[in-house]
N, C-alpha and C positions, 0 to 999 in steps of 0.2 A: 715521758715515754710515749712513743708513737702508737697510735691505735693499730690493731691488727686488721689488715685488709684481707678479706676472704678471696680465695682464688676460685672463681666459678667452675673452672675445669675440674678441680678436685672435688667440688661438691657434686657435680654431675656423675663422676666416676669414682666411687669410694675405693680406697686402697685395697680393701679385701676382695675386690672384684676387678682388679686391674688388668688381668689377662682376658683377652677376647678369645672366643672359640675361633680357630683358624678358618672355619667355614664363613665367618662373618668379617674376615679381613678385607679391607678395600683392595689391597694388592695381592690377595690370596691366589688369584688366577695367573699371576706372573710366574715365569720360570723360577725354580728354586735358586737360591744364592749359592755362590761358591763355597761359603762357609757351611751351609746346610749339606751340600753334596759331600764335602770332606768329612763332616761329622757323621753323616749317614753311612758313608763307606767304613769308617772306623767302627761304628756300632754293629754293622753287618758282619764285619770280620770277627768282632768279639763274640757275637751271638751265633756265629757259624751258620749264617743264613745268606742266601743269594741277594746280591744287590738289586734293588728294584729297577724296573725298566727305565730307560732314559725318558726325559720329558715330564718329570713330576713338577707340579706347581709348588709354590711356596707353602700353601696350605696343606697339600698332600705330603710334602716332605716333613713338615712340622708334625703332622699326625703320625707318620711312620717313625719319626725320631722318638716321639713320646711312647709309642708301642714298644720299641726296642729298649728304651730306657727302663720301662716297667718290667720287661722280660728279664733284663739283666740286673734288676734291683738297684738302679741308679736314681 
């Protein structure tokens, strides 16, 4: 039986803390993705709220999506 080789990436980032705060994303200041825009649009329609202004970053879109999911109980 082969010895288990530890994966240093997993040791530095435990699974229970796998998600980073969007404010700490390396690409968080890039424009939101098409998928984020689509999902945000759907959530805004479901929550009956106005779609945010254009030009959200990936991090801002992620935070808004999380807020709307919480509001909708998703």
